[in-house]
N, C-alpha and C positions, 0 to 999 in steps of 0.2 A: 259625629260631632263636628261641625265648624259653621263657622260664618259663609251662607252661601253666596253672601253678596261679594267678598273678595275676590271671586276667582267665580264669575258667571259661566265660563266655558265649560265647567265640570260639572255633571249630570248632578242631580238630586231629585227629589220624590214632591214636585209641586204641589202639593195638596193643602197647603196651610195658610195661604195666600197672606203672604209676608212674612210670617209667623216659623219660617223653613230654617233660620239659623237656631242650632242648637237645640234642635226640637225632634219630637217623635212623634207619629200620627199612627193611632191607632184606630180600626174600624170594627166592627160588627156587621154582619152581613142580615139584614131585614129592614123592617118599617116600608116597605113598597106599598106604593099609596096611600102611605100615611097622611094625616091628617091631626090637630092638636085634640080633636073631637072623636077621632078614631084610629086606631094604629094600624088598621088594614088588616088583609090576609097572613101577614108574616110580621106580628108585631116583636119587641123587643123582649125576650126572655129573663126570666130571672138567671137563669144559667149563663145568659152572655153576658147579664152585667157581672155576676161574678166572677165569669173570664175576662172580662174589662179589666176589672178591679185587681184579680190575681196579675194578670199580664201587665198592668200599670206598674204594680209596686214592685216587680221584678226588675224593670227596665229603670223605675227611678233608683232602686237599689243599685245596679249593676255600673247605671251612668251619672251618679250621685244628681240627679235631678230633682232641685227642691220642689218639696208638694205643693205649694203657692204657684209652680209654672203646671201644674196638671190642670188643665181646662177643657172645659166641654165647649162643641162649636155653636151652642148655644149662648157662650159668655163670650165668645170672639166676637160673636155675630152684634150682642148685644155693644161691646166696646166699640165696633168698627161701623156700627150705623145700619146692619142689615138684618136685622132681628124682625122676625115676622114669620108669618105662613104665605106670603104672596110668591110667586114665580121666582122672583130674584131675592128672597131672603130667605133666612134659615131660623129652626127651633129646636134641632137636634142637638142634645138631649136636654130641652127645657122641663120634659114631664117624663116621670117614669110609668105615669097610666094614664088614659086619656081622661079627658074631662070636658066638657060643655061651656065653662066659664071661658072668656075671652084670655089671648094670652099674656101674662104678665112678666116684663124683662126680668121681675125678682126672681120669679118660678127658676129662671138659670143657674142665678146665684144659688139659690136653695140646693138645687140637684147637683149643680158641680161640689158645692159644702157636704152632700151628702156623700158623693163618689168621693170625696178628698178623706173625709172620716173615714171610709171602709178601705180605703188605700192605708190612712196611716195605722190600721188596727191589721192589716194583712203587713207591712213592712214591719211593725212591731212582732209578730209572729213569726215573721221571717228571722230576725234578729236574734230572738227567744232561741228558734231552731237550732241556728247557724252557733250559738253559745254552749247550746247544750253537748254539741257535737266535740269529740276529743280532736 
């Protein structure tokens, strides 16, 4: 964990468009050819969502990452003005299930809040589990 701007000659994973300092990127394989109305031949599964939640909680605990800093790509896209389903826009993960309604930026916050609530519950479960160990 470091400020990547302090020494740009050092390597880093450039995948968070300016959000790389003190950040961790987590991805799930899937959603090929997905659009908001249909998630394509490889939709994000419930097991993948559970995996994202579990890994996020463990990394947040290990690196003391505040839960408010856990963001979806869709939330970053809303903040930075590239939210949507066009070629140069992003909507992942604004929806957990496909829907025919037009994309609404509020969906990204609702979905992010859903993930953060689940991560918070997992963090609490991890804390209880470690407190019970001798």
